[in-house]
PyMOL CGO cylinders between C-alpha atoms (Angstrom):
from pymol import cmd
from pymol.cgo import CYLINDER

trace = [
    CYLINDER, 85.46, 177.86, 57.34, 84.85, 177.89, 61.09, 0.3, 1, 1, 1, 1, 1, 1,
    CYLINDER, 84.85, 177.89, 61.09, 82.53, 180.45, 62.56, 0.3, 1, 1, 1, 1, 1, 1,
    CYLINDER, 82.53, 180.45, 62.56, 83.38, 182.36, 65.71, 0.3, 1, 1, 1, 1, 1, 1,
    CYLINDER, 83.38, 182.36, 65.71, 81.55, 181.34, 68.85, 0.3, 1, 1, 1, 1, 1, 1,
    CYLINDER, 81.55, 181.34, 68.85, 78.68, 183.49, 70.00, 0.3, 1, 1, 1, 1, 1, 1,
    CYLINDER, 78.68, 183.49, 70.00, 78.70, 185.03, 73.48, 0.3, 1, 1, 1, 1, 1, 1,
    CYLINDER, 78.70, 185.03, 73.48, 76.58, 182.26, 75.04, 0.3, 1, 1, 1, 1, 1, 1,
    CYLINDER, 76.58, 182.26, 75.04, 78.81, 179.56, 73.53, 0.3, 1, 1, 1, 1, 1, 1,
    CYLINDER, 78.81, 179.56, 73.53, 81.94, 181.35, 74.79, 0.3, 1, 1, 1, 1, 1, 1,
    CYLINDER, 81.94, 181.35, 74.79, 80.48, 181.47, 78.31, 0.3, 1, 1, 1, 1, 1, 1,
    CYLINDER, 80.48, 181.47, 78.31, 79.55, 177.78, 78.26, 0.3, 1, 1, 1, 1, 1, 1,
    CYLINDER, 79.55, 177.78, 78.26, 82.96, 176.83, 76.88, 0.3, 1, 1, 1, 1, 1, 1,
    CYLINDER, 82.96, 176.83, 76.88, 84.73, 178.77, 79.62, 0.3, 1, 1, 1, 1, 1, 1,
    CYLINDER, 84.73, 178.77, 79.62, 82.36, 177.55, 82.36, 0.3, 1, 1, 1, 1, 1, 1,
    CYLINDER, 82.36, 177.55, 82.36, 82.96, 173.90, 81.53, 0.3, 1, 1, 1, 1, 1, 1,
    CYLINDER, 82.96, 173.90, 81.53, 86.60, 174.10, 80.52, 0.3, 1, 1, 1, 1, 1, 1,
    CYLINDER, 86.60, 174.10, 80.52, 85.62, 172.81, 77.08, 0.3, 1, 1, 1, 1, 1, 1,
    CYLINDER, 85.62, 172.81, 77.08, 87.76, 172.80, 73.97, 0.3, 1, 1, 1, 1, 1, 1,
    CYLINDER, 87.76, 172.80, 73.97, 86.54, 173.87, 70.56, 0.3, 1, 1, 1, 1, 1, 1,
    CYLINDER, 86.54, 173.87, 70.56, 87.58, 171.48, 67.79, 0.3, 1, 1, 1, 1, 1, 1,
    CYLINDER, 87.58, 171.48, 67.79, 88.33, 173.27, 64.57, 0.3, 1, 1, 1, 1, 1, 1,
    CYLINDER, 88.33, 173.27, 64.57, 88.21, 171.74, 61.12, 0.3, 1, 1, 1, 1, 1, 1,
    CYLINDER, 88.21, 171.74, 61.12, 85.97, 168.74, 61.82, 0.3, 1, 1, 1, 1, 1, 1,
    CYLINDER, 85.97, 168.74, 61.82, 82.30, 168.26, 61.27, 0.3, 1, 1, 1, 1, 1, 1,
    CYLINDER, 82.30, 168.26, 61.27, 80.34, 166.20, 63.78, 0.3, 1, 1, 1, 1, 1, 1,
    CYLINDER, 80.34, 166.20, 63.78, 79.97, 163.47, 61.15, 0.3, 1, 1, 1, 1, 1, 1,
    CYLINDER, 79.97, 163.47, 61.15, 83.73, 163.28, 60.66, 0.3, 1, 1, 1, 1, 1, 1,
    CYLINDER, 83.73, 163.28, 60.66, 84.44, 163.35, 64.39, 0.3, 1, 1, 1, 1, 1, 1,
    CYLINDER, 84.44, 163.35, 64.39, 81.96, 160.67, 65.39, 0.3, 1, 1, 1, 1, 1, 1,
    CYLINDER, 81.96, 160.67, 65.39, 82.60, 158.41, 62.40, 0.3, 1, 1, 1, 1, 1, 1,
    CYLINDER, 82.60, 158.41, 62.40, 86.31, 158.36, 63.25, 0.3, 1, 1, 1, 1, 1, 1,
    CYLINDER, 86.31, 158.36, 63.25, 85.58, 157.90, 66.97, 0.3, 1, 1, 1, 1, 1, 1,
    CYLINDER, 85.58, 157.90, 66.97, 83.28, 154.96, 66.22, 0.3, 1, 1, 1, 1, 1, 1,
    CYLINDER, 83.28, 154.96, 66.22, 85.94, 153.34, 64.03, 0.3, 1, 1, 1, 1, 1, 1,
    CYLINDER, 85.94, 153.34, 64.03, 88.56, 153.73, 66.76, 0.3, 1, 1, 1, 1, 1, 1,
    CYLINDER, 88.56, 153.73, 66.76, 86.25, 152.27, 69.42, 0.3, 1, 1, 1, 1, 1, 1,
    CYLINDER, 86.25, 152.27, 69.42, 85.45, 149.29, 67.20, 0.3, 1, 1, 1, 1, 1, 1,
    CYLINDER, 85.45, 149.29, 67.20, 89.18, 148.68, 66.74, 0.3, 1, 1, 1, 1, 1, 1,
    CYLINDER, 89.18, 148.68, 66.74, 89.77, 148.81, 70.50, 0.3, 1, 1, 1, 1, 1, 1,
    CYLINDER, 89.77, 148.81, 70.50, 86.85, 146.44, 71.05, 0.3, 1, 1, 1, 1, 1, 1,
    CYLINDER, 86.85, 146.44, 71.05, 88.31, 143.96, 68.55, 0.3, 1, 1, 1, 1, 1, 1,
    CYLINDER, 88.31, 143.96, 68.55, 91.75, 144.19, 70.16, 0.3, 1, 1, 1, 1, 1, 1,
    CYLINDER, 91.75, 144.19, 70.16, 90.25, 143.60, 73.59, 0.3, 1, 1, 1, 1, 1, 1,
    CYLINDER, 90.25, 143.60, 73.59, 88.28, 140.58, 72.36, 0.3, 1, 1, 1, 1, 1, 1,
    CYLINDER, 88.28, 140.58, 72.36, 91.41, 139.10, 70.77, 0.3, 1, 1, 1, 1, 1, 1,
    CYLINDER, 91.41, 139.10, 70.77, 93.40, 139.48, 74.01, 0.3, 1, 1, 1, 1, 1, 1,
    CYLINDER, 93.40, 139.48, 74.01, 90.74, 137.77, 76.12, 0.3, 1, 1, 1, 1, 1, 1,
    CYLINDER, 90.74, 137.77, 76.12, 90.87, 134.57, 74.03, 0.3, 1, 1, 1, 1, 1, 1,
]
cmd.load_cgo(trace, "trace")
């Protein structure tokens, strides 16, 4: 269950135009991001051959 942002976090989010991602842990987010980047890297390497 997601916790509400504290006042300081709300200010920083608004100041930087950030988005709050709900339902993902940092481990899930970055593991998936790494997998996607590796796939793009492989596709790029295959095209340059």
